[in-house]
MARBA-3410 file (N, C-alpha, C, O; in Angstrom, 1 decimal):
232
117.6,66.4,103.1,117.3,67.8,103.3,116.4,68.2,102.1,116.7,67.9,101.0 ~ 115.5,69.1,102.4,114.6,69.7,101.4,114.9,71.2,101.4,114.7,71.9,102.4 ~ 115.3,71.7,100.2,115.6,73.2,100.2,114.5,73.8,99.3,114.2,73.3,98.2 ~ 114.1,75.0,99.7,113.1,75.7,98.9,113.2,77.2,99.0,113.6,77.8,100.0 ~ 113.0,77.8,97.8,112.9,79.3,97.7,111.4,79.7,97.7,110.7,79.2,96.9
111.0,80.6,98.6,109.6,81.0,98.7,109.4,82.2,97.8,110.1,83.2,97.8 ~ 108.3,82.1,97.0,107.9,83.2,96.2,106.4,83.5,96.5,105.6,82.6,96.8 ~ 106.1,84.8,96.5,104.7,85.2,96.9,104.2,86.1,95.8,104.7,87.2,95.5 ~ 103.1,85.7,95.2,102.5,86.5,94.1,101.4,87.5,94.6,100.9,87.4,95.7 ~ 101.2,88.5,93.8,100.0,89.4,93.9,100.1,90.4,95.0,99.1,90.9,95.5
101.3,90.8,95.3,101.5,92.0,96.2,101.2,93.2,95.4,101.6,93.3,94.2 ~ 100.7,94.3,96.1,100.6,94.3,97.5,99.1,94.2,97.9,98.2,94.4,97.1 ~ 98.9,93.9,99.3,97.6,93.7,99.8,97.6,94.2,101.3,98.7,94.6,101.7 ~ 96.5,94.2,101.9,96.5,94.6,103.3,97.3,93.7,104.2,97.9,94.2,105.2 ~ 97.3,92.5,103.9,98.1,91.5,104.8,99.5,91.4,104.4,100.3,90.6,105.0
100.0,92.1,103.4,101.4,92.0,103.0,102.4,92.3,104.2,103.3,91.6,104.4 ~ 102.2,93.4,104.9,103.1,93.7,106.0,103.2,92.6,107.1,104.2,92.2,107.6 ~ 102.0,92.0,107.4,102.0,90.9,108.3,102.8,89.7,107.8,103.4,89.0,108.6 ~ 102.6,89.4,106.5,103.4,88.3,105.9,104.9,88.6,106.0,105.7,87.7,106.3 ~ 105.3,89.8,105.7,106.7,90.2,105.7,107.2,90.1,107.2,108.3,89.5,107.3
106.5,90.5,108.1,106.9,90.4,109.5,107.1,89.0,109.9,108.1,88.6,110.6 ~ 106.2,88.1,109.5,106.3,86.7,109.9,107.6,86.1,109.2,108.3,85.3,109.8 ~ 107.8,86.4,107.9,108.9,85.9,107.2,110.2,86.3,107.9,111.2,85.5,108.0 ~ 110.3,87.6,108.3,111.5,88.1,108.9,111.7,87.4,110.3,112.8,87.1,110.7 ~ 110.6,87.1,111.0,110.7,86.4,112.3,111.3,85.1,112.1,112.1,84.6,112.9
111.0,84.4,110.9,111.5,83.1,110.6,112.8,83.1,109.8,113.3,82.1,109.4 ~ 113.3,84.3,109.5,114.5,84.5,108.7,114.3,83.9,107.3,115.2,83.2,106.8 ~ 113.2,84.1,106.8,112.9,83.6,105.4,112.9,84.8,104.5,112.1,85.7,104.7 ~ 113.7,84.8,103.5,113.8,85.9,102.5,113.1,85.4,101.2,113.6,84.5,100.5 ~ 112.0,86.1,100.9,111.2,85.7,99.7,111.4,86.6,98.6,111.8,87.8,98.7
111.0,86.2,97.4,110.8,87.0,96.2,109.3,87.2,96.1,108.5,86.3,96.0 ~ 108.8,88.5,96.2,107.4,88.8,96.0,107.2,89.4,94.6,108.1,90.1,94.1 ~ 106.1,89.0,94.0,105.8,89.5,92.6,104.6,90.5,92.6,103.5,90.1,93.1 ~ 104.9,91.7,92.2,104.0,92.8,92.3,103.1,93.0,91.0,103.6,93.0,89.9 ~ 101.8,93.1,91.3,100.9,93.6,90.2,100.7,95.1,90.4,100.2,95.5,91.5
101.2,95.9,89.5,101.2,97.3,89.6,99.9,98.0,90.0,99.9,98.8,90.9 ~ 98.8,97.6,89.3,97.5,98.2,89.5,97.1,97.9,91.0,96.5,98.8,91.6 ~ 97.4,96.8,91.5,97.0,96.5,92.9,97.9,97.1,93.9,97.4,97.6,94.9 ~ 99.2,97.2,93.6,100.1,97.8,94.5,99.8,99.3,94.6,100.0,99.9,95.7 ~ 99.3,99.9,93.6,99.0,101.4,93.6,97.8,101.6,94.5,97.6,102.7,95.0
97.0,100.6,94.8,95.9,100.7,95.8,96.5,100.4,97.2,95.8,100.7,98.2 ~ 97.7,99.8,97.3,98.3,99.5,98.6,99.7,99.9,98.6,100.6,99.1,98.8 ~ 100.0,101.2,98.4,101.4,101.6,98.2,102.3,101.5,99.5,103.4,101.0,99.4 ~ 101.7,101.8,100.6,102.5,101.7,101.9,102.9,100.3,102.2,104.0,100.0,102.7 ~ 102.0,99.3,101.8,102.3,97.9,102.1,103.4,97.4,101.2,104.2,96.6,101.6
103.4,97.9,99.9,104.5,97.5,99.0,105.8,98.1,99.5,106.9,97.4,99.5 ~ 105.8,99.4,99.9,107.1,100.0,100.4,107.6,99.3,101.6,108.8,99.2,101.8 ~ 106.6,98.9,102.5,107.0,98.2,103.7,107.8,96.9,103.4,108.8,96.6,104.0 ~ 107.3,96.1,102.4,108.0,94.9,102.0,109.4,95.2,101.5,110.3,94.5,101.8 ~ 109.5,96.2,100.7,110.9,96.6,100.2,111.8,97.0,101.3,113.0,96.6,101.3
111.3,97.8,102.2,112.2,98.3,103.3,112.5,97.3,104.4,113.3,97.5,105.2 ~ 111.8,96.1,104.3,112.0,95.1,105.2,112.6,93.8,104.6,112.4,92.7,105.0 ~ 113.3,94.0,103.5,114.2,93.0,103.0,113.7,92.1,101.9,114.4,91.2,101.4 ~ 112.5,92.3,101.4,112.0,91.4,100.3,112.4,91.9,99.0,112.4,93.1,98.7 ~ 112.8,91.0,98.1,112.9,91.3,96.7,111.6,91.3,96.0,110.8,90.4,96.2
111.3,92.4,95.3,109.9,92.5,94.6,110.2,92.5,93.1,110.9,93.3,92.6 ~ 109.5,91.5,92.4,109.7,91.4,91.0,108.4,91.8,90.3,107.4,92.2,90.9 ~ 108.5,91.6,89.0,107.4,92.1,88.0,106.4,91.0,87.8,106.8,89.9,87.4 ~ 105.1,91.3,88.0,104.1,90.3,87.8,103.0,90.9,86.9,101.8,90.4,86.9 ~ 103.4,91.8,86.0,102.5,92.5,85.1,101.8,93.7,85.8,101.7,93.7,87.0
101.2,94.5,85.0,100.5,95.7,85.6,99.0,95.4,86.0,98.6,95.8,87.0 ~ 98.3,94.6,85.1,96.9,94.3,85.4,96.6,92.8,85.6,95.4,92.5,85.8 ~ 97.6,92.0,85.5,97.4,90.5,85.8,96.5,89.8,84.7,95.6,89.1,85.1 ~ 96.8,90.0,83.4,96.1,89.4,82.4,96.6,88.0,82.1,97.7,87.6,82.5 ~ 95.8,87.2,81.3,96.3,86.0,80.7,97.1,86.4,79.5,96.6,87.0,78.6
98.4,86.1,79.5,99.3,86.6,78.4,99.0,85.9,77.1,99.3,86.5,76.0 ~ 98.4,84.8,77.1,98.0,84.1,75.8,96.8,84.7,75.2,96.5,84.4,74.0 ~ 96.1,85.7,75.9,94.9,86.3,75.4,95.2,87.7,74.9,94.3,88.5,74.6 ~ 96.5,88.2,75.0,96.8,89.5,74.5,97.9,89.4,73.5,98.6,88.4,73.4 ~ 98.1,90.5,72.8,99.2,90.5,71.7,100.5,90.7,72.3,100.7,91.0,73.5
101.6,90.5,71.5,102.9,90.7,72.0,103.1,92.1,72.4,103.7,92.4,73.5 ~ 102.6,93.1,71.7,102.7,94.5,72.0,102.1,94.8,73.3,102.6,95.6,74.1 ~ 100.9,94.2,73.5,100.2,94.4,74.8,101.0,93.8,76.0,101.0,94.3,77.1 ~ 101.6,92.7,75.7,102.4,92.0,76.7,103.6,92.9,77.2,103.9,93.0,78.3 ~ 104.3,93.5,76.2,105.4,94.3,76.5,104.9,95.6,77.2,105.6,96.0,78.2
103.7,96.1,76.9,103.2,97.2,77.6,102.9,96.9,79.1,103.2,97.6,80.0 ~ 102.3,95.7,79.3,102.1,95.2,80.6,103.4,95.2,81.5,103.4,95.6,82.6 ~ 104.4,94.6,80.9,105.7,94.5,81.6,106.3,95.8,81.8,106.8,96.1,82.9 ~ 106.4,96.6,80.8,107.1,97.9,80.9,106.4,98.9,81.8,107.0,99.7,82.6 ~ 105.0,98.9,81.8,104.3,99.8,82.7,104.5,99.4,84.2,104.7,100.2,85.0
104.6,98.0,84.4,104.9,97.6,85.7,106.4,97.8,86.1,106.6,98.1,87.3 ~ 107.3,97.8,85.2,108.7,98.2,85.5,108.7,99.6,86.0,109.4,99.9,86.9 ~ 108.0,100.5,85.3,108.0,101.9,85.7,107.4,102.0,87.1,107.9,102.8,88.0 ~ 106.4,101.3,87.4,105.7,101.3,88.7,106.7,100.8,89.8,106.8,101.4,90.9 ~ 107.3,99.7,89.5,108.3,99.1,90.4,109.4,100.0,90.7,109.8,100.2,91.9
110.0,100.6,89.7,111.1,101.6,89.9,110.7,102.7,90.8,111.5,103.2,91.6 ~ 109.5,103.2,90.6,108.9,104.3,91.4,108.9,103.8,92.9,109.3,104.6,93.8 ~ 108.4,102.6,93.1,108.3,102.2,94.5,109.6,101.9,95.2,109.9,102.3,96.3 ~ 110.6,101.4,94.4,111.9,101.2,94.9,112.5,102.5,95.3,113.2,102.7,96.3 ~ 112.3,103.5,94.4,112.8,104.9,94.7,112.2,105.5,95.9,112.9,106.0,96.8
110.9,105.4,96.1,110.2,105.9,97.2,110.6,105.2,98.5,110.6,105.8,99.6 ~ 111.0,103.9,98.4,111.4,103.1,99.6,112.8,103.4,100.0,113.2,103.1,101.1 ~ 113.6,104.0,99.0,115.0,104.3,99.3,115.8,103.0,99.3,116.8,102.9,100.0 ~ 115.4,102.1,98.4,116.1,100.7,98.3,116.6,100.6,96.9,115.9,100.8,95.9 ~ 117.8,100.1,96.8,118.4,99.8,95.5,117.8,98.6,94.9,117.6,97.6,95.5
117.4,98.7,93.6,116.8,97.5,92.9,118.0,96.7,92.3,118.5,97.1,91.2 ~ 118.3,95.6,92.9,119.4,94.8,92.4,119.0,93.8,91.4,119.8,93.4,90.5 ~ 117.8,93.3,91.5,117.3,92.1,90.7,116.0,92.4,90.0,115.2,93.2,90.6 ~ 115.8,91.8,88.9,114.6,92.1,88.1,114.0,90.8,87.6,114.0,90.5,86.4 ~ 113.4,89.9,88.5,112.8,88.7,88.1,111.4,89.0,87.6,110.8,90.1,87.9
110.9,88.2,86.8,109.5,88.3,86.2,108.7,87.0,86.3,109.3,85.9,86.1 ~ 107.5,87.1,86.6,106.6,86.0,86.7,105.3,86.3,85.9,104.7,87.3,86.1 ~ 104.9,85.4,85.0,103.6,85.5,84.3,102.5,85.3,85.2,102.5,84.3,86.0 ~ 101.4,86.1,85.1,100.2,85.8,85.8,99.6,84.4,85.4,99.6,84.1,84.2 ~ 99.2,83.6,86.4,98.6,82.3,86.1,99.6,81.3,85.5,99.3,80.2,85.2
100.9,81.7,85.5,101.9,80.8,84.8,101.7,80.7,83.3,102.2,79.8,82.7 ~ 100.9,81.7,82.7,100.5,81.7,81.3,101.6,82.4,80.6,101.7,83.7,80.6 ~ 102.4,81.7,79.8,103.6,82.3,79.2,103.4,82.9,77.9,104.4,83.3,77.2 ~ 102.2,83.0,77.5,101.9,83.8,76.3,101.5,83.1,75.0,101.4,83.7,74.0 ~ 101.3,81.7,75.2,100.8,81.0,74.0,101.7,81.1,72.8,102.9,80.8,72.9
101.2,81.5,71.7,101.9,81.7,70.4,103.0,82.7,70.5,104.0,82.7,69.7 ~ 102.9,83.6,71.5,104.0,84.6,71.6,105.0,84.3,72.6,105.9,85.1,73.0 ~ 105.0,83.1,73.1,106.0,82.7,74.2,107.4,83.0,73.9,108.1,83.7,74.6 ~ 107.9,82.5,72.7,109.3,82.6,72.4,109.7,84.1,72.2,110.8,84.5,72.6 ~ 108.8,84.8,71.6,109.1,86.3,71.4,109.2,87.0,72.8,110.0,87.9,72.9
108.3,86.6,73.7,108.3,87.3,75.0,109.6,86.9,75.8,110.2,87.7,76.4 ~ 110.0,85.6,75.7,111.2,85.1,76.3,112.4,85.9,75.8,113.3,86.3,76.5 ~ 112.5,86.1,74.5,113.6,86.8,73.9,113.6,88.2,74.4,114.6,88.8,74.7 ~ 112.4,88.8,74.5,112.3,90.2,75.0,112.8,90.3,76.5,113.6,91.2,76.8 ~ 112.4,89.3,77.3,112.9,89.3,78.7,114.4,89.2,78.8,115.0,89.8,79.6
115.0,88.3,77.9,116.4,88.1,77.9,117.1,89.4,77.5,118.1,89.8,78.1 ~ 116.6,90.0,76.4,117.3,91.2,75.8,117.2,92.4,76.8,118.1,93.2,76.8 ~ 116.1,92.4,77.6,115.9,93.5,78.5,116.6,93.3,79.9,116.5,94.1,80.8 ~ 117.3,92.2,80.0,118.1,91.9,81.2,117.3,91.5,82.4,117.8,91.7,83.5 ~ 116.2,90.9,82.2,115.5,90.3,83.4,116.3,89.2,84.0,117.0,88.4,83.3
116.2,89.0,85.3,117.0,88.0,86.0,116.3,86.7,86.1,115.1,86.6,86.5 ~ 117.1,85.6,85.8,116.5,84.3,85.9,116.9,83.7,87.3,118.1,83.7,87.7 ~ 115.9,83.2,88.1,116.2,82.6,89.3,117.0,81.3,89.1,116.7,80.6,88.2 ~ 117.9,81.1,90.0,118.8,79.9,89.9,118.0,78.6,90.0,117.4,78.3,91.1 ~ 117.8,77.9,88.9,117.1,76.6,88.9,118.0,75.4,88.5,117.5,74.4,88.1
119.3,75.6,88.7,120.3,74.6,88.2,120.2,73.3,88.9,120.8,72.3,88.4 ~ 119.6,73.3,90.1,119.6,72.1,90.9,118.2,71.3,90.7,118.0,70.3,91.4 ~ 117.4,71.8,89.8,116.1,71.1,89.6,116.3,70.0,88.5,116.8,70.3,87.4 ~ 116.0,68.8,88.9,116.2,67.7,88.0,114.8,67.0,87.7,114.8,65.8,87.3 ~ 113.7,67.7,87.8,112.4,67.2,87.6,112.2,67.1,86.0,112.5,68.0,85.3
111.7,65.9,85.6,111.5,65.8,84.1,110.6,66.9,83.5,110.9,67.4,82.5 ~ 109.6,67.2,84.3,108.6,68.2,83.7,109.3,69.6,83.6,108.9,70.4,82.7 ~ 110.3,69.9,84.4,110.9,71.2,84.3,111.6,71.4,83.0,111.5,72.5,82.4 ~ 112.3,70.4,82.5,113.0,70.5,81.2,112.0,70.3,80.1,112.1,70.9,79.0 ~ 111.1,69.3,80.3,110.1,69.0,79.2,109.3,70.3,78.8,109.0,70.4,77.7
109.0,71.1,79.8,108.2,72.3,79.6,109.0,73.5,79.3,108.5,74.6,79.1 ~ 110.3,73.3,79.3,111.2,74.4,78.9,111.5,75.4,80.0,112.1,76.5,79.7 ~ 111.2,75.1,81.2,111.4,76.1,82.3,112.9,76.3,82.6,113.3,77.4,83.0 ~ 113.7,75.3,82.3,115.2,75.4,82.5,115.8,76.5,81.6,116.8,77.1,81.9 ~ 115.2,76.7,80.4,115.7,77.7,79.4,115.0,79.0,79.6,115.6,80.1,79.2
113.8,79.1,80.1,113.0,80.3,80.2,113.5,81.3,81.2,114.1,80.9,82.2 ~ 113.4,82.5,80.9,113.8,83.6,81.8,112.9,83.8,83.0,113.3,84.1,84.1 ~ 111.6,83.7,82.7,110.6,83.9,83.8,110.7,82.9,84.9,111.3,81.9,84.8 ~ 110.1,83.3,86.0,110.1,82.5,87.3,108.9,81.6,87.4,107.8,82.1,87.7 ~ 109.0,80.3,87.1,107.9,79.4,87.3,108.0,78.8,88.7,108.7,79.4,89.6
107.4,77.7,89.0,107.4,77.1,90.3,107.4,75.6,90.2,106.9,75.0,89.2 ~ 107.8,74.9,91.3,107.8,73.5,91.4,106.7,73.0,92.3,106.2,71.9,92.2 ~ 106.2,73.9,93.2,105.1,73.5,94.1,104.3,74.7,94.4,104.7,75.8,94.7 ~ 103.0,74.5,94.2,101.9,75.6,94.4,101.0,75.1,95.5,100.4,74.1,95.5 ~ 101.0,75.9,96.6,100.1,75.7,97.7,98.6,75.6,97.2,97.8,74.9,97.8
98.3,76.4,96.2,96.9,76.6,95.7,95.9,77.1,96.7,94.7,76.8,96.6 ~ 96.4,77.8,97.7,95.6,78.3,98.8,94.6,79.4,98.3,93.7,79.8,99.0 ~ 94.9,80.0,97.1,94.0,81.0,96.5,92.6,80.4,96.1,91.7,81.1,95.9 ~ 92.5,79.0,96.2,91.2,78.4,95.9,90.3,78.4,97.2,89.2,78.0,97.1 ~ 90.9,78.8,98.3,90.1,78.9,99.5,89.1,80.0,99.4,89.5,81.2,99.7
87.9,79.8,99.0,86.9,80.8,98.8,85.5,80.2,99.1,85.3,79.0,99.1 ~ 84.6,81.0,99.5,83.3,80.5,99.8,82.7,79.8,98.6,82.7,80.3,97.5 ~ 82.1,78.6,98.9,81.4,77.9,97.8,82.3,77.1,96.9,81.7,76.4,96.0 ~ 83.6,77.1,97.1,84.4,76.3,96.2,84.7,74.9,96.7,85.2,74.1,95.9 ~ 84.4,74.6,97.9,84.7,73.3,98.4,86.1,73.0,98.6,86.5,71.8,98.5
86.9,74.0,98.8,88.4,73.8,99.0,88.8,74.6,100.2,88.5,75.8,100.3 ~ 89.5,73.9,101.1,89.8,74.5,102.4,91.3,74.2,102.8,92.0,73.6,102.0 ~ 91.6,74.6,104.0,93.0,74.4,104.5,93.4,72.9,104.5,94.6,72.6,104.2 ~ 92.4,72.0,104.7,92.8,70.6,104.7,93.2,70.1,103.3,94.1,69.3,103.1 ~ 92.7,70.8,102.3,93.1,70.4,100.9,94.5,70.9,100.6,95.2,70.3,99.9
94.8,72.0,101.2,96.2,72.5,101.0,97.2,71.5,101.7,98.2,71.2,101.2 ~ 96.8,71.1,102.9,97.6,70.1,103.6,97.8,68.8,102.8,98.8,68.2,102.8 ~ 96.7,68.4,102.1,96.8,67.2,101.3,97.8,67.4,100.2,98.6,66.5,99.8 ~ 97.8,68.6,99.6,98.8,68.9,98.6,100.2,68.8,99.1,101.1,68.3,98.4 ~ 100.4,69.4,100.3,101.7,69.4,100.9,102.2,67.9,101.1,103.4,67.7,100.9
101.4,67.0,101.5,101.8,65.7,101.8,101.6,64.7,100.7,101.8,63.5,100.8 ~ 101.2,65.2,99.5,100.9,64.3,98.3,102.3,63.8,97.8,103.0,64.7,97.3 ~ 102.5,62.5,97.8,103.8,62.0,97.2,103.9,62.0,95.7,105.0,61.9,95.1 ~ 102.7,62.1,95.1,102.6,62.0,93.6,101.6,63.0,93.1,100.6,62.6,92.6 ~ 101.9,64.3,93.2,101.0,65.4,92.7,100.8,65.3,91.2,101.6,64.9,90.5
99.6,65.7,90.8,99.2,65.8,89.4,100.1,66.8,88.6,100.4,66.6,87.5 ~ 100.4,67.9,89.3,101.3,68.9,88.7,102.4,69.3,89.7,102.3,69.2,90.9 ~ 103.5,69.7,89.1,104.6,70.1,89.9,105.3,68.9,90.5,105.2,67.8,90.0 ~ 106.0,69.1,91.6,106.8,68.0,92.2,106.5,67.9,93.7,106.0,68.9,94.3 ~ 106.6,66.7,94.3,106.3,66.5,95.7,107.2,67.4,96.6,108.4,67.3,96.4
106.6,68.2,97.5,107.4,69.1,98.2,108.2,68.4,99.4,109.2,68.9,99.8 ~ 107.7,67.3,99.9,108.3,66.7,101.1,109.2,65.5,100.7,109.4,64.6,101.6 ~ 109.7,65.5,99.5,110.7,64.4,99.2,112.1,64.8,99.5,112.6,65.8,99.1 ~ 112.8,64.0,100.3,114.1,64.3,100.8,115.1,64.5,99.6,115.0,63.7,98.6 ~ 115.9,65.4,99.7,117.0,65.7,98.7,116.5,66.5,97.5,117.3,66.6,96.5
115.3,67.1,97.6,114.8,67.9,96.5,115.0,69.4,96.7,115.3,69.9,97.8 ~ 114.9,70.1,95.6,115.0,71.6,95.6,113.8,72.2,95.0,113.2,71.6,94.0 ~ 113.3,73.3,95.5,112.0,73.8,95.1,111.9,75.3,94.9,112.6,76.1,95.6 ~ 111.0,75.7,94.1,110.5,77.1,94.0,109.0,77.0,94.4,108.2,76.4,93.7 ~ 108.7,77.6,95.6,107.3,77.5,96.1,106.5,78.7,95.8,107.0,79.8,95.9
105.2,78.5,95.5,104.3,79.6,95.2,103.2,79.7,96.3,102.5,78.8,96.6 ~ 103.2,80.9,96.8,102.1,81.4,97.8,101.6,82.7,97.3,102.2,83.3,96.4 ~ 100.4,83.1,97.8,99.8,84.4,97.4,99.5,85.2,98.6,99.2,84.8,99.6 ~ 99.6,86.6,98.3,99.2,87.5,99.4,97.8,88.0,99.0,97.6,89.0,98.3 ~ 96.8,87.3,99.5,95.4,87.6,99.2,94.6,87.9,100.5,94.5,87.1,101.4
94.0,89.0,100.6,93.2,89.4,101.7,91.9,88.5,101.8,91.4,88.3,102.9 ~ 91.4,88.0,100.7,90.2,87.2,100.7,90.5,85.9,101.4,89.7,85.3,102.1 ~ 91.7,85.3,101.2,92.1,84.1,101.9,92.3,84.4,103.4,91.9,83.6,104.2 ~ 92.9,85.6,103.7,93.1,86.0,105.1,91.8,86.1,105.8,91.7,85.7,107.0 ~ 90.8,86.6,105.2,89.4,86.7,105.8,88.9,85.4,106.2,88.2,85.2,107.3
89.1,84.3,105.4,88.5,83.0,105.6,89.4,82.2,106.5,88.9,81.4,107.4 ~ 90.7,82.3,106.4,91.7,81.5,107.2,92.7,82.5,107.7,93.8,82.7,107.1 ~ 92.5,83.2,108.9,93.5,84.1,109.4,94.9,83.5,109.5,95.1,82.4,110.1 ~ 95.9,84.2,109.1,97.3,83.8,109.1,97.5,82.5,108.4,98.3,81.6,108.8 ~ 96.8,82.3,107.3,97.0,81.1,106.5,98.4,80.8,106.1,98.8,79.7,106.1
99.1,81.9,105.8,100.5,81.7,105.4,101.4,81.1,106.5,102.3,80.3,106.2 ~ 101.1,81.4,107.7,101.8,80.8,108.9,101.5,79.3,108.9,102.4,78.5,109.1 ~ 100.2,79.0,108.8,99.8,77.6,108.9,100.5,76.7,107.9,101.0,75.6,108.3 ~ 100.6,77.2,106.7,101.1,76.3,105.6,102.7,76.3,105.7,103.3,75.3,105.4 ~ 103.3,77.4,105.9,104.7,77.5,106.0,105.2,76.7,107.2,106.2,76.0,107.1
104.5,76.8,108.4,104.9,76.1,109.5,104.8,74.6,109.3,105.7,73.8,109.8 ~ 103.9,74.1,108.5,103.8,72.7,108.1,105.0,72.3,107.4,105.5,71.2,107.6 ~ 105.5,73.1,106.5,106.7,72.8,105.8,107.9,72.7,106.7,108.8,71.8,106.6 ~ 108.0,73.7,107.6,109.1,73.7,108.5,109.2,72.5,109.4,110.2,71.9,109.7 ~ 108.0,72.1,109.9,107.9,70.9,110.7,108.3,69.6,110.0,108.8,68.7,110.6
108.2,69.7,108.7,108.5,68.5,107.9,109.9,68.6,107.2,110.2,67.9,106.2 ~ 110.7,69.5,107.7,112.1,69.5,107.3,112.5,70.3,106.1,113.6,70.2,105.6 ~ 111.6,71.2,105.7,111.9,72.1,104.6,112.8,73.3,105.1,112.5,73.9,106.1 ~ 113.9,73.5,104.4,114.8,74.6,104.7,114.7,75.7,103.7,114.9,75.4,102.5 ~ 114.3,76.9,104.1,114.1,78.0,103.1,115.5,78.6,102.8,116.3,78.9,103.7
115.8,78.8,101.5,117.1,79.3,101.1,117.0,80.7,100.6,115.9,81.3,100.4 ~ 118.1,81.4,100.5,118.2,82.8,100.0,117.9,82.8,98.5,118.4,81.9,97.8 ~ 117.3,83.8,98.0,117.1,84.0,96.6,118.5,84.1,95.9,119.3,84.8,96.4 ~ 118.6,83.4,94.8,119.9,83.6,94.0,119.5,83.5,92.5,118.5,83.0,92.2 ~ 120.4,84.1,91.7,120.0,84.3,90.3,121.2,83.8,89.5,122.4,83.8,89.9
120.9,83.4,88.2,121.9,83.0,87.3,122.5,84.2,86.6,121.7,84.9,85.9 ~ 123.7,84.4,86.7,124.3,85.6,86.0,124.6,85.4,84.5,125.1,86.2,83.8
END
């Protein structure tokens, strides 16, 4: 059996409600990570996700590379997004039970990494349960100790853009790759995963309902999506 927790970055977007509806149809409960600046351009879509059962976490306010900003700027990015998230939860009438955080681009802050991790811990951010991950890279890169939410498999569907030479077939190759260059193979029996997908309208324009195509491929190949859980 293959077990996976689905995470979706960069909400909210015009296609966020359609993604939420599909996930609920399939009884898949995801963690979505919100970019505050973008969600403020699509507030109704963000509130829809909250009111329809999705956990929404912090993905910074403007989506910068954290290794290119100071520690003080990093804290500002996180705290401004916390304020924005709290506002949306309040407007949605939903209790905010969990506070996961994900770095944009998986960039953990370079020289400021340890200081940011200490900040996340002291401020009570929630660590997604990764206790069943036994991948060598997970421990080698410190993800088992870090508070932020990294991933074991990335669809990389955000690369589907005009002129990039990357399309749906390339995503399918990633899904079926038994020895990926990064992360862990998603279709290996007995494994556990954190999966990364994105809510991007640009991808939707080029490949309508792309999220269905790729998630259905996982379901056909025996992936069971699990409920989000956190380490207390």
